[in-house]
N, CA, C and O atoms as a GROMACS GRO file, in nm:
protein
  380
    1MET      N    1  -0.479   2.762  -0.965
    1MET     CA    2  -0.633   2.724  -0.904
    1MET      C    3  -0.638   2.530  -0.852
    1MET      O    4  -0.594   2.471  -0.752
    2LEU      N    5  -0.671   2.508  -0.908
    2LEU     CA    6  -0.719   2.368  -0.914
    2LEU      C    7  -0.564   2.251  -0.834
    2LEU      O    8  -0.556   2.166  -0.745
    3ALA      N    9  -0.525   2.279  -0.874
    3ALA     CA   10  -0.398   2.246  -0.774
    3ALA      C   11  -0.354   2.275  -0.662
    3ALA      O   12  -0.281   2.200  -0.597
    4LEU      N   13  -0.391   2.385  -0.626
    4LEU     CA   14  -0.416   2.450  -0.495
    4LEU      C   15  -0.572   2.439  -0.412
    4LEU      O   16  -0.619   2.514  -0.327
    5MET      N   17  -0.623   2.330  -0.468
    5MET     CA   18  -0.769   2.322  -0.396
    5MET      C   19  -0.771   2.192  -0.392
    5MET      O   20  -0.883   2.153  -0.358
    6LEU      N   21  -0.666   2.072  -0.419
    6LEU     CA   22  -0.692   1.909  -0.474
    6LEU      C   23  -0.596   1.859  -0.362
    6LEU      O   24  -0.600   1.755  -0.296
    7GLU      N   25  -0.460   2.024  -0.358
    7GLU     CA   26  -0.383   2.003  -0.234
    7GLU      C   27  -0.400   2.028  -0.071
    7GLU      O   28  -0.313   2.035   0.016
    8ALA      N   29  -0.567   2.041  -0.060
    8ALA     CA   30  -0.618   2.048   0.044
    8ALA      C   31  -0.775   1.989   0.060
    8ALA      O   32  -0.834   1.996   0.167
    9ALA      N   33  -0.863   1.901  -0.126
    9ALA     CA   34  -0.910   1.806  -0.046
    9ALA      C   35  -0.861   1.647  -0.028
    9ALA      O   36  -0.898   1.573   0.063
   10VAL      N   37  -0.745   1.602  -0.164
   10VAL     CA   38  -0.732   1.506  -0.118
   10VAL      C   39  -0.712   1.441  -0.003
   10VAL      O   40  -0.767   1.334   0.021
   11PRO      N   41  -0.599   1.525   0.110
   11PRO     CA   42  -0.572   1.475   0.167
   11PRO      C   43  -0.684   1.445   0.277
   11PRO      O   44  -0.654   1.349   0.348
   12LEU      N   45  -0.777   1.489   0.300
   12LEU     CA   46  -0.957   1.477   0.351
   12LEU      C   47  -0.984   1.314   0.302
   12LEU      O   48  -1.020   1.215   0.366
   13GLN      N   49  -0.955   1.330   0.189
   13GLN     CA   50  -1.007   1.232   0.090
   13GLN      C   51  -0.889   0.997   0.084
   13GLN      O   52  -0.888   0.888   0.027
   14PHE      N   53  -0.802   1.110   0.230
   14PHE     CA   54  -0.686   1.039   0.246
   14PHE      C   55  -0.795   1.011   0.381
   14PHE      O   56  -0.893   0.938   0.373
   15ILE      N   57  -0.779   1.042   0.429
   15ILE     CA   58  -0.873   1.045   0.583
   15ILE      C   59  -0.978   1.002   0.607
   15ILE      O   60  -1.013   0.959   0.717
   16GLU      N   61  -1.104   1.009   0.412
   16GLU     CA   62  -1.147   0.884   0.499
   16GLU      C   63  -1.144   0.776   0.420
   16GLU      O   64  -1.252   0.717   0.419
   17LEU      N   65  -1.061   0.728   0.353
   17LEU     CA   66  -0.950   0.569   0.307
   17LEU      C   67  -0.932   0.547   0.398
   17LEU      O   68  -0.946   0.424   0.395
   18GLY      N   69  -0.893   0.588   0.555
   18GLY     CA   70  -0.810   0.526   0.699
   18GLY      C   71  -0.878   0.479   0.765
   18GLY      O   72  -0.857   0.406   0.862
   19LEU      N   73  -1.047   0.546   0.683
   19LEU     CA   74  -1.200   0.455   0.823
   19LEU      C   75  -1.180   0.235   0.723
   19LEU      O   76  -1.131   0.183   0.623
   20PRO      N   77  -1.265   0.193   0.854
   20PRO     CA   78  -1.238   0.091   0.782
   20PRO      C   79  -1.453   0.092   0.751
   20PRO      O   80  -1.561   0.136   0.792
   21GLY      N   81  -1.352  -0.035   0.595
   21GLY     CA   82  -1.431  -0.055   0.485
   21GLY      C   83  -1.428   0.037   0.367
   21GLY      O   84  -1.456   0.001   0.252
   22ALA      N   85  -1.384   0.177   0.407
   22ALA     CA   86  -1.382   0.199   0.286
   22ALA      C   87  -1.295   0.225   0.110
   22ALA      O   88  -1.309   0.237  -0.011
   23LEU      N   89  -1.190   0.219   0.243
   23LEU     CA   90  -1.048   0.145   0.052
   23LEU      C   91  -1.183   0.085  -0.018
   23LEU      O   92  -1.268   0.137  -0.090
   24ASP      N   93  -1.166  -0.068   0.043
   24ASP     CA   94  -1.289  -0.138  -0.069
   24ASP      C   95  -1.394  -0.045  -0.119
   24ASP      O   96  -1.310  -0.002  -0.198
   25GLN      N   97  -1.497   0.024  -0.146
   25GLN     CA   98  -1.586   0.060  -0.104
   25GLN      C   99  -1.524   0.158  -0.225
   25GLN      O  100  -1.546   0.125  -0.342
   26ARG      N  101  -1.446   0.277  -0.197
   26ARG     CA  102  -1.388   0.328  -0.273
   26ARG      C  103  -1.384   0.245  -0.416
   26ARG      O  104  -1.466   0.259  -0.506
   27LEU      N  105  -1.255   0.145  -0.417
   27LEU     CA  106  -1.296   0.066  -0.483
   27LEU      C  107  -1.344   0.009  -0.652
   27LEU      O  108  -1.288   0.021  -0.761
   28ALA      N  109  -1.490  -0.066  -0.605
   28ALA     CA  110  -1.556  -0.070  -0.616
   28ALA      C  111  -1.677   0.047  -0.661
   28ALA      O  112  -1.793   0.031  -0.698
   29GLU      N  113  -1.585   0.186  -0.635
   29GLU     CA  114  -1.688   0.283  -0.705
   29GLU      C  115  -1.631   0.343  -0.814
   29GLU      O  116  -1.683   0.430  -0.883
   30ILE      N  117  -1.506   0.284  -0.829
   30ILE     CA  118  -1.404   0.385  -0.916
   30ILE      C  119  -1.438   0.365  -1.072
   30ILE      O  120  -1.372   0.437  -1.147
   31GLY      N  121  -1.542   0.269  -1.140
   31GLY     CA  122  -1.553   0.281  -1.264
   31GLY      C  123  -1.714   0.480  -1.248
   31GLY      O  124  -1.754   0.564  -1.329
   32ASP      N  125  -1.732   0.456  -1.127
   32ASP     CA  126  -1.823   0.519  -1.136
   32ASP      C  127  -1.784   0.713  -1.111
   32ASP      O  128  -1.837   0.819  -1.144
   33ILE      N  129  -1.648   0.663  -1.027
   33ILE     CA  130  -1.600   0.822  -1.038
   33ILE      C  131  -1.495   0.797  -1.164
   33ILE      O  132  -1.393   0.816  -1.097
   34ASN      N  133  -1.469   0.782  -1.235
   34ASN     CA  134  -1.388   0.737  -1.351
   34ASN      C  135  -1.528   0.858  -1.466
   34ASN      O  136  -1.535   0.969  -1.519
   35GLN      N  137  -1.590   0.762  -1.452
   35GLN     CA  138  -1.756   0.800  -1.552
   35GLN      C  139  -1.722   0.933  -1.500
   35GLN      O  140  -1.628   1.000  -1.542
   36ILE      N  141  -1.793   0.965  -1.418
   36ILE     CA  142  -1.804   1.175  -1.360
   36ILE      C  143  -1.730   1.220  -1.436
   36ILE      O  144  -1.756   1.292  -1.532
   37ILE      N  145  -1.605   1.174  -1.393
   37ILE     CA  146  -1.431   1.267  -1.465
   37ILE      C  147  -1.476   1.321  -1.593
   37ILE      O  148  -1.505   1.432  -1.638
   38ALA      N  149  -1.468   1.151  -1.653
   38ALA     CA  150  -1.538   1.201  -1.773
   38ALA      C  151  -1.606   1.286  -1.827
   38ALA      O  152  -1.574   1.366  -1.915
   39GLU      N  153  -1.721   1.270  -1.766
   39GLU     CA  154  -1.809   1.354  -1.783
   39GLU      C  155  -1.881   1.496  -1.819
   39GLU      O  156  -1.963   1.558  -1.887
   40LYS      N  157  -1.771   1.497  -1.705
   40LYS     CA  158  -1.812   1.741  -1.626
   40LYS      C  159  -1.645   1.722  -1.611
   40LYS      O  160  -1.609   1.817  -1.543
   41SER      N  161  -1.551   1.656  -1.639
   41SER     CA  162  -1.407   1.771  -1.627
   41SER      C  163  -1.402   1.889  -1.711
   41SER      O  164  -1.331   1.984  -1.678
   42GLU      N  165  -1.475   1.891  -1.819
   42GLU     CA  166  -1.496   1.969  -1.924
   42GLU      C  167  -1.606   2.130  -1.858
   42GLU      O  168  -1.625   2.240  -1.911
   43ALA      N  169  -1.646   2.085  -1.753
   43ALA     CA  170  -1.707   2.185  -1.675
   43ALA      C  171  -1.636   2.246  -1.613
   43ALA      O  172  -1.619   2.361  -1.652
   44LEU      N  173  -1.574   2.208  -1.509
   44LEU     CA  174  -1.463   2.197  -1.436
   44LEU      C  175  -1.333   2.311  -1.455
   44LEU      O  176  -1.289   2.416  -1.410
   45MET      N  177  -1.310   2.209  -1.550
   45MET     CA  178  -1.121   2.305  -1.629
   45MET      C  179  -1.222   2.442  -1.731
   45MET      O  180  -1.209   2.549  -1.671
   46ALA      N  181  -1.263   2.451  -1.792
   46ALA     CA  182  -1.351   2.547  -1.824
   46ALA      C  183  -1.413   2.625  -1.772
   46ALA      O  184  -1.414   2.737  -1.824
   47GLN      N  185  -1.500   2.598  -1.634
   47GLN     CA  186  -1.522   2.645  -1.496
   47GLN      C  187  -1.700   2.733  -1.563
   47GLN      O  188  -1.771   2.820  -1.512
   48SER      N  189  -1.712   2.659  -1.689
   48SER     CA  190  -1.867   2.670  -1.748
   48SER      C  191  -1.976   2.528  -1.761
   48SER      O  192  -1.998   2.470  -1.867
   49GLY      N  193  -2.047   2.485  -1.603
   49GLY     CA  194  -2.088   2.389  -1.626
   49GLY      C  195  -2.184   2.502  -1.465
   49GLY      O  196  -2.152   2.588  -1.382
   50THR      N  197  -2.312   2.420  -1.507
   50THR     CA  198  -2.310   2.411  -1.323
   50THR      C  199  -2.248   2.386  -1.160
   50THR      O  200  -2.177   2.307  -1.098
   51LYS      N  201  -2.311   2.488  -1.143
   51LYS     CA  202  -2.246   2.468  -0.980
   51LYS      C  203  -2.249   2.272  -0.899
   51LYS      O  204  -2.186   2.208  -0.815
   52GLY      N  205  -2.301   2.262  -0.942
   52GLY     CA  206  -2.337   2.076  -0.860
   52GLY      C  207  -2.236   2.012  -0.952
   52GLY      O  208  -2.150   1.948  -0.892
   53GLU      N  209  -2.225   2.013  -1.099
   53GLU     CA  210  -2.117   1.919  -1.167
   53GLU      C  211  -1.963   2.003  -1.192
   53GLU      O  212  -1.899   1.943  -1.278
   54VAL      N  213  -1.910   2.091  -1.154
   54VAL     CA  214  -1.836   2.121  -1.106
   54VAL      C  215  -1.778   2.055  -0.942
   54VAL      O  216  -1.684   2.029  -0.868
   55ALA      N  217  -1.856   2.056  -0.955
   55ALA     CA  218  -1.833   1.979  -0.729
   55ALA      C  219  -1.817   1.844  -0.756
   55ALA      O  220  -1.709   1.790  -0.737
   56ASP      N  221  -1.912   1.784  -0.799
   56ASP     CA  222  -1.902   1.702  -0.873
   56ASP      C  223  -1.782   1.635  -0.957
   56ASP      O  224  -1.740   1.527  -0.916
   57ALA      N  225  -1.730   1.689  -1.063
   57ALA     CA  226  -1.642   1.669  -1.118
   57ALA      C  227  -1.521   1.649  -1.025
   57ALA      O  228  -1.451   1.555  -1.062
   58PHE      N  229  -1.472   1.720  -0.901
   58PHE     CA  230  -1.395   1.802  -0.834
   58PHE      C  231  -1.346   1.740  -0.696
   58PHE      O  232  -1.306   1.769  -0.583
   59ASN      N  233  -1.357   1.700  -0.727
   59ASN     CA  234  -1.446   1.620  -0.604
   59ASN      C  235  -1.426   1.410  -0.654
   59ASN      O  236  -1.401   1.319  -0.576
   60ALA      N  237  -1.446   1.403  -0.788
   60ALA     CA  238  -1.435   1.305  -0.780
   60ALA      C  239  -1.297   1.306  -0.854
   60ALA      O  240  -1.239   1.199  -0.836
   61ILE      N  241  -1.232   1.386  -0.926
   61ILE     CA  242  -1.103   1.405  -0.951
   61ILE      C  243  -1.033   1.321  -0.794
   61ILE      O  244  -0.967   1.217  -0.792
   62ALA      N  245  -1.062   1.384  -0.707
   62ALA     CA  246  -0.954   1.425  -0.526
   62ALA      C  247  -0.940   1.258  -0.497
   62ALA      O  248  -0.858   1.171  -0.466
   63LYS      N  249  -1.110   1.284  -0.536
   63LYS     CA  250  -1.096   1.060  -0.534
   63LYS      C  251  -1.063   0.974  -0.606
   63LYS      O  252  -1.095   0.857  -0.585
   64GLY      N  253  -0.993   1.010  -0.705
   64GLY     CA  254  -0.953   0.926  -0.753
   64GLY      C  255  -0.774   0.910  -0.790
   64GLY      O  256  -0.705   0.814  -0.825
   65ILE      N  257  -0.741   1.080  -0.758
   65ILE     CA  258  -0.609   1.074  -0.644
   65ILE      C  259  -0.604   1.045  -0.536
   65ILE      O  260  -0.513   1.079  -0.461
   66ALA      N  261  -0.689   0.982  -0.508
   66ALA     CA  262  -0.724   0.917  -0.351
   66ALA      C  263  -0.692   0.704  -0.365
   66ALA      O  264  -0.679   0.628  -0.270
   67VAL      N  265  -0.691   0.685  -0.448
   67VAL     CA  266  -0.713   0.615  -0.474
   67VAL      C  267  -0.612   0.482  -0.538
   67VAL      O  268  -0.595   0.360  -0.531
   68LEU      N  269  -0.552   0.636  -0.617
   68LEU     CA  270  -0.483   0.632  -0.725
   68LEU      C  271  -0.266   0.625  -0.654
   68LEU      O  272  -0.157   0.571  -0.675
   69SER      N  273  -0.345   0.734  -0.560
   69SER     CA  274  -0.194   0.733  -0.477
   69SER      C  275  -0.188   0.630  -0.314
   69SER      O  276  -0.125   0.644  -0.209
   70CYS      N  277  -0.295   0.520  -0.368
   70CYS     CA  278  -0.267   0.379  -0.276
   70CYS      C  279  -0.153   0.252  -0.327
   70CYS      O  280  -0.079   0.188  -0.254
   71THR      N  281  -0.165   0.244  -0.461
   71THR     CA  282  -0.050   0.198  -0.576
   71THR      C  283   0.167   0.166  -0.496
   71THR      O  284   0.264   0.242  -0.493
   72PRO      N  285   0.161   0.118  -0.480
   72PRO     CA  286   0.317   0.105  -0.369
   72PRO      C  287   0.422   0.227  -0.529
   72PRO      O  288   0.464   0.176  -0.633
   73GLY      N  289   0.431   0.337  -0.504
   73GLY     CA  290   0.492   0.477  -0.481
   73GLY      C  291   0.363   0.567  -0.578
   73GLY      O  292   0.364   0.668  -0.649
   74GLY      N  293   0.274   0.481  -0.540
   74GLY     CA  294   0.130   0.663  -0.499
   74GLY      C  295   0.176   0.678  -0.710
   74GLY      O  296   0.209   0.586  -0.784
   75VAL      N  297   0.156   0.839  -0.746
   75VAL     CA  298   0.080   0.878  -0.887
   75VAL      C  299   0.107   0.975  -0.916
   75VAL      O  300   0.006   1.046  -0.908
   76ASP      N  301   0.239   1.063  -0.968
   76ASP     CA  302   0.215   1.203  -1.003
   76ASP      C  303   0.102   1.208  -1.132
   76ASP      O  304   0.048   1.143  -1.221
   77LEU      N  305   0.116   1.380  -1.046
   77LEU     CA  306  -0.034   1.451  -1.122
   77LEU      C  307   0.011   1.630  -1.103
   77LEU      O  308   0.114   1.672  -1.051
   78PHE      N  309  -0.057   1.679  -1.140
   78PHE     CA  310  -0.056   1.870  -1.125
   78PHE      C  311   0.103   1.859  -1.061
   78PHE      O  312   0.124   1.914  -0.953
   79GLU      N  313   0.217   1.786  -1.133
   79GLU     CA  314   0.322   1.859  -1.120
   79GLU      C  315   0.328   1.845  -0.922
   79GLU      O  316   0.363   1.934  -0.844
   80ARG      N  317   0.268   1.670  -0.879
   80ARG     CA  318   0.324   1.630  -0.799
   80ARG      C  319   0.300   1.568  -0.758
   80ARG      O  320   0.192   1.520  -0.791
   81ARG      N  321   0.364   1.512  -0.658
   81ARG     CA  322   0.342   1.327  -0.626
   81ARG      C  323   0.226   1.305  -0.517
   81ARG      O  324   0.212   1.390  -0.429
   82TRP      N  325   0.157   1.209  -0.521
   82TRP     CA  326   0.010   1.199  -0.467
   82TRP      C  327   0.056   1.020  -0.360
   82TRP      O  328   0.014   0.907  -0.385
   83GLU      N  329   0.161   1.068  -0.237
   83GLU     CA  330   0.156   0.891  -0.184
   83GLU      C  331   0.050   0.855  -0.040
   83GLU      O  332   0.038   0.930   0.057
   84ASN      N  333  -0.006   0.747  -0.054
   84ASN     CA  334  -0.072   0.728   0.081
   84ASN      C  335  -0.029   0.556   0.106
   84ASN      O  336  -0.092   0.460   0.063
   85GLY      N  337   0.120   0.551   0.203
   85GLY     CA  338   0.158   0.542   0.256
   85GLY      C  339   0.067   0.393   0.326
   85GLY      O  340   0.094   0.280   0.286
   86ARG      N  341  -0.003   0.410   0.396
   86ARG     CA  342  -0.093   0.340   0.443
   86ARG      C  343  -0.150   0.210   0.429
   86ARG      O  344  -0.139   0.104   0.491
   87CYS      N  345  -0.238   0.263   0.293
   87CYS     CA  346  -0.373   0.278   0.200
   87CYS      C  347  -0.307   0.150   0.101
   87CYS      O  348  -0.370   0.044   0.097
   88ALA      N  349  -0.186   0.164   0.028
   88ALA     CA  350  -0.108   0.110  -0.024
   88ALA      C  351  -0.016   0.002   0.067
   88ALA      O  352   0.095  -0.028   0.025
   89ALA      N  353  -0.042  -0.028   0.134
   89ALA     CA  354   0.086  -0.119   0.237
   89ALA      C  355  -0.046  -0.146   0.296
   89ALA      O  356  -0.013  -0.167   0.413
   90VAL      N  357  -0.214  -0.164   0.290
   90VAL     CA  358  -0.329  -0.292   0.295
   90VAL      C  359  -0.291  -0.313   0.220
   90VAL      O  360  -0.184  -0.374   0.229
   91LEU      N  361  -0.360  -0.272   0.042
   91LEU     CA  362  -0.330  -0.371  -0.079
   91LEU      C  363  -0.251  -0.433  -0.106
   91LEU      O  364  -0.280  -0.511  -0.196
   92SER      N  365  -0.106  -0.442  -0.053
   92SER     CA  366   0.025  -0.476  -0.126
   92SER      C  367   0.014  -0.615   0.004
   92SER      O  368   0.074  -0.718  -0.027
   93SER      N  369  -0.048  -0.612   0.117
   93SER     CA  370  -0.055  -0.685   0.237
   93SER      C  371  -0.192  -0.799   0.144
   93SER      O  372  -0.214  -0.912   0.186
   94GLY      N  373  -0.266  -0.743   0.025
   94GLY     CA  374  -0.379  -0.842   0.045
   94GLY      C  375  -0.523  -0.866   0.109
   94GLY      O  376  -0.620  -0.942   0.112
   95ARG      N  377  -0.461  -0.734   0.162
   95ARG     CA  378  -0.594  -0.757   0.291
   95ARG      C  379  -0.670  -0.886   0.335
   95ARG      O  380  -0.756  -0.879   0.424
   0.00000   0.00000   0.00000
């Protein structure tokens, strides 16, 4: 179910990353995104946390995948390749 939900959420993050300054903002937030995933992903996977914890973990995973998809070649997660060529080109050009 998580992979199916990410199929909808990650492309929305791709759109957001296309906004001016959004990629820089996400890169600056990556430590916070990582912390949320570390602290709250168990609540998501076990479906045992509060709605807020589950939503925070899910959104952080979607944002993290979107940022990782900007790397050249993308990233393989949840039996799928996530790749956002548009922001990868920005990163590889050195902005």
